[in-house]
Kinemage of the C-alpha trace (Angstrom):
@kinemage 1
@onewidth
@group {chain A} dominant
@subgroup {mainchain}
@vectorlist {calphas} color= white
{ca met a 1} P 124.753 33.227 -76.417
{ca lys a 2} L 126.207 33.102 -80.086
{ca glu a 3} L 126.792 37.020 -79.549
{ca leu a 4} L 128.728 36.106 -75.983
{ca leu a 5} L 130.562 33.350 -77.850
{ca ile a 6} L 131.268 35.831 -80.922
{ca val a 7} L 132.769 38.187 -78.501
{ca leu a 8} L 135.096 36.072 -76.336
{ca ile a 9} L 136.570 34.198 -79.308
{ca phe a 10} L 136.879 37.594 -81.598
{ca gly a 11} L 136.120 40.862 -79.458
{ca lys a 12} L 139.530 42.915 -78.625
{ca thr a 13} L 140.992 46.322 -77.841
{ca ile a 14} L 143.335 47.647 -80.137
{ca leu a 15} L 145.881 50.546 -79.330
{ca leu a 16} L 145.923 52.742 -82.307
{ca thr a 17} L 148.303 55.337 -81.120
{ca pro a 18} L 151.711 53.930 -80.450
{ca ser a 19} L 152.629 57.130 -78.611
{ca pro a 20} L 150.381 59.798 -76.729
{ca ile a 21} L 148.747 62.359 -78.780
{ca leu a 22} L 147.367 65.821 -77.782
{ca ile a 23} L 143.736 66.242 -78.579
{ca gly a 24} L 142.201 69.733 -79.142
{ca pro a 25} L 139.236 71.741 -80.948
{ca glu a 26} L 140.646 70.731 -84.258
{ca trp a 27} L 140.010 67.400 -85.784
{ca val a 28} L 143.089 64.878 -84.922
{ca asp a 29} L 143.254 62.277 -87.974
{ca ile a 30} L 144.694 58.833 -86.526
{ca ser a 31} L 146.613 56.476 -88.952
{ca ile a 32} L 145.066 53.203 -88.746
{ca ser a 33} L 147.370 50.451 -90.703
{ca lys a 34} L 144.736 48.240 -90.223
{ca gln a 35} L 140.831 48.370 -90.940
{ca leu a 36} L 138.528 48.966 -88.140
{ca val a 37} L 135.239 46.105 -87.971
{ca ala a 38} L 132.941 46.280 -85.440
{ca ile a 39} L 131.679 42.632 -84.504
{ca asn a 40} L 129.049 44.067 -82.465
{ca glu a 41} L 126.907 47.469 -82.507
{ca gly a 42} L 128.499 48.198 -79.004
{ca ala a 43} L 132.066 49.314 -80.457
{ca ser a 44} L 133.586 52.508 -79.276
{ca val a 45} L 136.578 54.452 -79.343
{ca leu a 46} L 138.648 54.698 -75.853
{ca leu a 47} L 141.099 57.351 -74.793
{ca asp a 48} L 143.472 56.783 -71.993
{ca ile a 49} L 143.380 59.924 -69.585
{ca ser a 50} L 144.775 57.849 -67.019
{ca ser a 51} L 147.618 61.279 -66.544
{ca leu a 52} L 144.356 62.527 -64.576
{ca pro a 53} L 144.526 61.696 -61.130
{ca his a 54} L 142.567 58.306 -60.574
{ca asp a 55} L 143.493 56.850 -57.007
{ca lys a 56} L 140.362 58.070 -55.732
{ca asp a 57} L 136.977 56.519 -55.486
{ca leu a 58} L 134.827 56.013 -58.593
{ca gln a 59} L 132.629 59.024 -57.517
{ca ala a 60} L 135.218 61.641 -56.969
{ca val a 61} L 136.695 60.466 -60.457
{ca arg a 62} L 133.749 60.738 -62.111
{ca lys a 63} L 132.603 63.686 -60.640
{ca glu a 64} L 136.388 65.237 -61.734
{ca ile a 65} L 136.116 63.903 -65.347
{ca asp a 66} L 132.485 65.168 -66.064
{ca ala a 67} L 133.309 68.062 -64.789
{ca lys a 68} L 136.186 68.325 -67.387
{ca tyr a 69} L 134.871 66.801 -70.267
{ca pro a 70} L 131.433 67.005 -70.201
{ca lys a 71} L 129.317 64.550 -72.074
{ca gly a 72} L 129.529 65.346 -75.935
{ca ser a 73} L 132.494 68.020 -75.261
{ca val a 74} L 134.844 65.066 -77.069
{ca lys a 75} L 133.781 63.668 -80.697
{ca gly a 76} L 135.032 61.478 -82.976
{ca gln a 77} L 134.671 59.807 -86.317
{ca leu a 78} L 134.609 56.550 -87.622
{ca val a 79} L 135.248 56.750 -91.525
{ca thr a 80} L 134.692 54.146 -93.757
{ca asn a 81} L 136.419 53.917 -97.506
{ca asp a 82} L 133.616 55.224 -99.356
{ca gly a 83} L 133.495 58.132 -96.864
{ca val a 84} L 130.540 57.508 -94.819
{ca val a 85} L 130.868 58.941 -91.368
{ca his a 86} L 129.651 57.429 -87.895
{ca glu a 87} L 129.770 60.452 -85.705
{ca leu a 88} L 130.781 59.553 -81.994
{ca phe a 89} L 130.616 61.465 -78.501
{ca asn a 90} L 131.833 61.031 -74.831
{ca val a 91} L 129.394 58.911 -73.136
{ca gly a 92} L 130.891 57.331 -70.179
{ca leu a 93} L 133.804 56.354 -68.546
{ca ser a 94} L 135.840 53.290 -68.040
{ca trp a 95} L 137.412 53.421 -64.605
{ca asn a 96} L 139.948 51.261 -62.406
{ca lys a 97} L 142.798 51.659 -59.897
{ca lys a 98} L 145.229 51.753 -62.833
{ca ala a 99} L 144.010 53.544 -65.889
{ca thr a 100} L 140.712 55.751 -66.954
{ca arg a 101} L 139.321 55.896 -70.078
{ca leu a 102} L 136.623 58.216 -71.693
{ca ile a 103} L 134.125 55.993 -73.895
{ca leu a 104} L 133.236 57.445 -77.305
{ca ser a 105} L 130.523 55.951 -78.663
{ca ser a 106} L 127.561 56.410 -81.151
{ca glu a 107} L 123.884 57.135 -80.448
{ca gln a 108} L 122.839 54.648 -83.324
{ca pro a 109} L 124.308 51.179 -83.277
{ca ile a 110} L 127.560 50.752 -85.111
{ca pro a 111} L 127.189 49.138 -88.420
{ca lys a 112} L 128.440 45.554 -88.060
{ca asp a 113} L 130.947 44.174 -90.389
{ca ile a 114} L 131.772 47.869 -92.119
{ca his a 115} L 135.329 48.413 -92.572
{ca phe a 116} L 136.324 52.180 -91.041
{ca val a 117} L 139.541 53.058 -92.551
{ca lys a 118} L 139.883 56.293 -90.300
{ca val a 119} L 139.413 57.631 -86.948
{ca arg a 120} L 139.215 61.847 -86.429
{ca leu a 121} L 138.705 62.817 -82.979
{ca arg a 122} L 138.616 66.869 -81.601
{ca ser a 123} L 137.695 67.989 -78.220
{ca glu a 124} L 136.267 71.243 -76.652
{ca tyr a 125} L 138.455 70.888 -73.942
{ca leu a 126} L 142.630 70.207 -74.077
{ca ile a 127} L 143.380 66.302 -73.827
{ca glu a 128} L 147.000 65.810 -73.392
{ca thr a 129} L 149.067 62.608 -73.520
{ca thr a 130} L 146.229 60.482 -74.889
{ca tyr a 131} L 146.482 57.016 -76.206
{ca val a 132} L 143.470 55.566 -78.266
{ca tyr a 133} L 142.112 52.437 -78.311
{ca trp a 134} L 139.392 50.921 -80.511
{ca lys a 135} L 137.428 47.931 -78.914
{ca asn a 136} L 135.158 46.103 -81.342
{ca his a 137} L 132.606 44.709 -79.236
{ca ser a 138} L 130.697 45.499 -75.868
{ca leu a 139} L 128.932 43.025 -73.810
């Protein structure tokens, strides 16, 4: 119950790229103005891929996205001020009629109350015109 209240009060999703970016096989560093902090272990990075058709039903969208970006083909890193790196991988999909987002999360829980100063991204398959978001929680 306590964690739910914390998420309801402090949970947020922050846009990290004010304009769309291109992600390819080389690492792309995302400049962040404020350090990122997870409020629970389910924090993630989201890549908006709404430029792909998303007006279909969920099963059709999931099949198309899984074919275009197989699990693990998109990678990310959260980097602390001390240079500690937490690896991220595309593990899922967030979808509604208005937006489609790849979810990048860690195989290990994201440590709470650790300050991340850099986000790095790359993809085996080109991702064009994407916005990048930080979500500091999961439910």
